Short mmCIF file of the C-alpha atoms (twelve columns), coordinates in Angstrom:
data_MODEL
# 
_entry.id   MODEL 
# 
loop_
_atom_site.group_PDB 
_atom_site.id 
_atom_site.type_symbol 
_atom_site.label_atom_id 
_atom_site.label_alt_id 
_atom_site.label_comp_id 
_atom_site.label_asym_id 
_atom_site.label_seq_id 
_atom_site.Cartn_x 
_atom_site.Cartn_y 
_atom_site.Cartn_z 
_atom_site.pdbx_PDB_model_num 
ATOM 1   C CA . MET A 1   -6.598  6.136   -12.726 1 
ATOM 2   C CA . LEU A 2   -6.105  7.381   -9.180  1 
ATOM 3   C CA . VAL A 3   -7.089  5.435   -6.061  1 
ATOM 4   C CA . THR A 4   -7.747  7.176   -2.754  1 
ATOM 5   C CA . PHE A 5   -7.486  5.403   0.608   1 
ATOM 6   C CA . GLU A 6   -9.632  6.878   3.384   1 
ATOM 7   C CA . CYS A 7   -10.284 6.430   7.080   1 
ATOM 8   C CA . LYS A 8   -11.616 8.803   9.718   1 
ATOM 9   C CA . ALA A 9   -8.364  8.719   11.696  1 
ATOM 10  C CA . TYR A 10  -5.964  9.877   8.971   1 
ATOM 11  C CA . ALA A 11  -5.717  12.125  5.933   1 
ATOM 12  C CA . ASN A 12  -6.708  10.651  2.574   1 
ATOM 13  C CA . ILE A 13  -3.888  9.092   0.565   1 
ATOM 14  C CA . THR A 14  -3.956  8.915   -3.231  1 
ATOM 15  C CA . TYR A 15  -1.896  6.545   -5.390  1 
ATOM 16  C CA . PHE A 16  -1.717  5.874   -9.088  1 
ATOM 17  C CA . GLY A 17  -3.877  2.852   -9.933  1 
ATOM 18  C CA . ASP A 18  -1.059  0.380   -10.623 1 
ATOM 19  C CA . VAL A 19  0.687   1.109   -7.319  1 
ATOM 20  C CA . ALA A 20  -2.609  1.025   -5.410  1 
ATOM 21  C CA . LYS A 21  -3.579  -2.342  -6.900  1 
ATOM 22  C CA . GLN A 22  -0.183  -3.765  -6.004  1 
ATOM 23  C CA . LEU A 23  -0.537  -2.576  -2.399  1 
ATOM 24  C CA . ILE A 24  -4.132  -3.819  -2.160  1 
ATOM 25  C CA . LYS A 25  -3.038  -7.264  -3.323  1 
ATOM 26  C CA . MET A 26  -0.134  -7.203  -0.866  1 
ATOM 27  C CA . MET A 27  -2.717  -6.585  1.878   1 
ATOM 28  C CA . GLY A 28  -4.394  -9.851  0.914   1 
ATOM 29  C CA . HIS A 29  -7.305  -8.422  -1.078  1 
ATOM 30  C CA . SER A 30  -8.388  -9.162  -4.625  1 
ATOM 31  C CA . GLY A 31  -7.386  -5.780  -5.970  1 
ATOM 32  C CA . SER A 32  -10.946 -4.672  -6.564  1 
ATOM 33  C CA . ILE A 33  -11.638 -0.960  -6.532  1 
ATOM 34  C CA . PRO A 34  -13.682 0.338   -4.719  1 
ATOM 35  C CA . SER A 35  -13.548 -1.779  -1.576  1 
ATOM 36  C CA . ALA A 36  -12.962 -1.575  2.167   1 
ATOM 37  C CA . ILE A 37  -11.486 -3.232  5.228   1 
ATOM 38  C CA . LEU A 38  -13.560 -3.429  8.384   1 
ATOM 39  C CA . ALA A 39  -11.945 -2.087  11.542  1 
ATOM 40  C CA . ASP A 40  -11.645 -5.581  13.041  1 
ATOM 41  C CA . ASP A 41  -9.668  -6.779  9.999   1 
ATOM 42  C CA . VAL A 42  -7.216  -3.862  9.763   1 
ATOM 43  C CA . PRO A 43  -4.574  -5.313  12.152  1 
ATOM 44  C CA . LYS A 44  -4.165  -8.558  10.208  1 
ATOM 45  C CA . THR A 45  -4.248  -6.615  6.935   1 
ATOM 46  C CA . LEU A 46  -1.363  -4.458  8.156   1 
ATOM 47  C CA . VAL A 47  0.601   -7.570  9.135   1 
ATOM 48  C CA . ARG A 48  0.059   -9.060  5.649   1 
ATOM 49  C CA . LEU A 49  1.206   -5.846  4.001   1 
ATOM 50  C CA . GLN A 50  4.320   -5.599  6.185   1 
ATOM 51  C CA . GLN A 51  5.193   -9.253  5.514   1 
ATOM 52  C CA . ALA A 52  4.781   -8.778  1.767   1 
ATOM 53  C CA . LEU A 53  6.929   -5.646  1.845   1 
ATOM 54  C CA . ALA A 54  9.643   -7.442  3.831   1 
ATOM 55  C CA . GLN A 55  9.551   -10.362 1.416   1 
ATOM 56  C CA . GLN A 56  9.850   -8.028  -1.552  1 
ATOM 57  C CA . ALA A 57  12.793  -6.237  0.081   1 
ATOM 58  C CA . THR A 58  14.711  -9.499  0.373   1 
ATOM 59  C CA . ALA A 59  14.026  -10.463 -3.247  1 
ATOM 60  C CA . LYS A 60  16.872  -10.077 -5.714  1 
ATOM 61  C CA . PRO A 61  16.990  -6.704  -7.495  1 
ATOM 62  C CA . ALA A 62  16.257  -6.747  -11.206 1 
ATOM 63  C CA . ALA A 63  19.351  -7.011  -13.348 1 
ATOM 64  C CA . GLY A 64  20.216  -4.452  -15.976 1 
ATOM 65  C CA . LYS A 65  18.544  -1.371  -14.505 1 
ATOM 66  C CA . SER A 66  19.807  1.782   -16.150 1 
ATOM 67  C CA . ASP A 67  20.680  4.957   -14.298 1 
ATOM 68  C CA . GLN A 68  18.793  7.242   -16.674 1 
ATOM 69  C CA . GLU A 69  16.597  9.983   -15.270 1 
ATOM 70  C CA . ASP A 70  13.506  8.399   -16.841 1 
ATOM 71  C CA . ASP A 71  14.010  5.327   -14.666 1 
ATOM 72  C CA . ARG A 72  14.042  7.247   -11.381 1 
ATOM 73  C CA . GLU A 73  10.313  6.894   -10.770 1 
ATOM 74  C CA . ALA A 74  10.357  3.195   -11.597 1 
ATOM 75  C CA . SER A 75  13.210  2.628   -9.158  1 
ATOM 76  C CA . ILE A 76  11.272  3.875   -6.116  1 
ATOM 77  C CA . GLU A 77  10.806  0.878   -3.871  1 
ATOM 78  C CA . ILE A 78  7.253   -0.251  -3.166  1 
ATOM 79  C CA . ALA A 79  8.110   -0.193  0.548   1 
ATOM 80  C CA . THR A 80  8.813   3.532   0.258   1 
ATOM 81  C CA . ARG A 81  5.574   4.122   -1.601  1 
ATOM 82  C CA . ALA A 82  3.700   2.100   1.046   1 
ATOM 83  C CA . LEU A 83  4.793   4.241   4.019   1 
ATOM 84  C CA . PRO A 84  1.761   6.570   3.962   1 
ATOM 85  C CA . LEU A 85  -0.594  3.585   3.702   1 
ATOM 86  C CA . VAL A 86  1.134   1.848   6.624   1 
ATOM 87  C CA . GLU A 87  0.684   5.024   8.683   1 
ATOM 88  C CA . LEU A 88  -2.996  5.195   7.684   1 
ATOM 89  C CA . LEU A 89  -3.508  1.556   8.721   1 
ATOM 90  C CA . ASN A 90  -1.771  2.183   12.066  1 
ATOM 91  C CA . ALA A 91  -4.038  5.193   12.686  1 
ATOM 92  C CA . ALA A 92  -7.085  3.091   11.757  1 
ATOM 93  C CA . ILE A 93  -6.027  0.430   14.258  1 
ATOM 94  C CA . LYS A 94  -5.523  3.024   16.996  1 
ATOM 95  C CA . ASP A 95  -8.947  4.610   16.413  1 
ATOM 96  C CA . GLN A 96  -10.663 1.344   15.416  1 
ATOM 97  C CA . CYS A 97  -12.085 2.636   12.152  1 
ATOM 98  C CA . ASP A 98  -12.741 1.125   8.736   1 
ATOM 99  C CA . VAL A 99  -10.460 1.769   5.751   1 
ATOM 100 C CA . MET A 100 -11.971 2.372   2.313   1 
ATOM 101 C CA . TRP A 101 -10.546 2.963   -1.127  1 
ATOM 102 C CA . ARG A 102 -12.092 4.192   -4.323  1 
# 
């Protein structure tokens, strides 16, 4: 499943479903798809996401990760994957627009 985040102030961003659900939950939402954030709630949603990403970055790395090529995708940090969404949320704050995902 693919999940697309949209707002009028930024290009659409598409994630695989598992990554999208993780980011949605980090933003303080239930993980339901489709859903939305009203423009007034976007600033505090961005703060929640940034706090969750910072907390995850300070967590201990998983032991026993292999260096095989197959593990490369799994080793991409969620903070790296979240960068486009953070930019979308910043644009939504600047232009005061709602953010939707489906």
